[in-house]
N, C-alpha and C positions, 0 to 999 in steps of 0.2 A: 338200326339202334345199337350202340355199343353195350359191352357188359356192364361199363361203368352207369351208363343212363339207366339201364334195366334195373341195377342194384339200388341205385339212389332214389328212384321214383317210389320206391316202398316206404321211404323214410321223410318224403317231403311232398307238400301238395302244390309246390311251385315247379317252376320249369327245372328240367334237366337237359343239357344239350352236350353234343360234342363238336367242336368246329376242326377240321382239318385243314392246315395251311401247308406250304410248299417245305417248310423246315421245323414245324413243330405242331402239335395237337394241343388244342385248348378244352378242357372239361370245365363245365360251368353248371352249378346248381344254386337254386334259390330256396332258401330255409325262411323266407318272410324276413321282416325288419326285426333284427334281432341282433345282439352282441354274441361273439363266440369266438372260438379259435380254431384253427386247422393245421395240421403238421402232417408230413408224409414221411412214414417210417417202413423200410423194407416192403416197398410195393403196396402199402396200406394208407389210405389218407383216414385220418383220425380227426373228427369234427367234434366240438364239445360246445354244447348250446344249452344255457341254463341248467347246468349239471347233469345233462343226458349226452352219453356218448353214442356217436354213430360211427362204425367203421366200413370203409369200402376199398375194394380192391381197385388199384390204378395201375397203368402199365409202367413197366420198368424205365427208368430214366426221367421220372418226374423231377423237374428242376426247381419248380417253384410253386408253393401254395399260399395263397391268402384268402382271408375273408373280410369283406367290408360291407356293412349293413345288410347282414345275412346272405350275402352272394358269396359262395365259394368259387373259386378259380383255380385251377390246377395246370400248368404248363408242362408239357412233355415235349423235349427237344427229339429230334430224329437223327 
């Protein structure tokens, strides 16, 4: 279990997983069916849902962060 997965499990009842591929790592967390925003700033993912803010450390090199229907996906290129 990665540090991201450990950190995010405290803030969500849904799934939190890390997928390792040859050229990238993908971090995924399920916050339930909700609207929100995610952004990565200086190695920190900032997730805002219904006025609540959650912050998680993510690996350096995070190239893209999106949130769709409560699913946060962060891609990290190697």
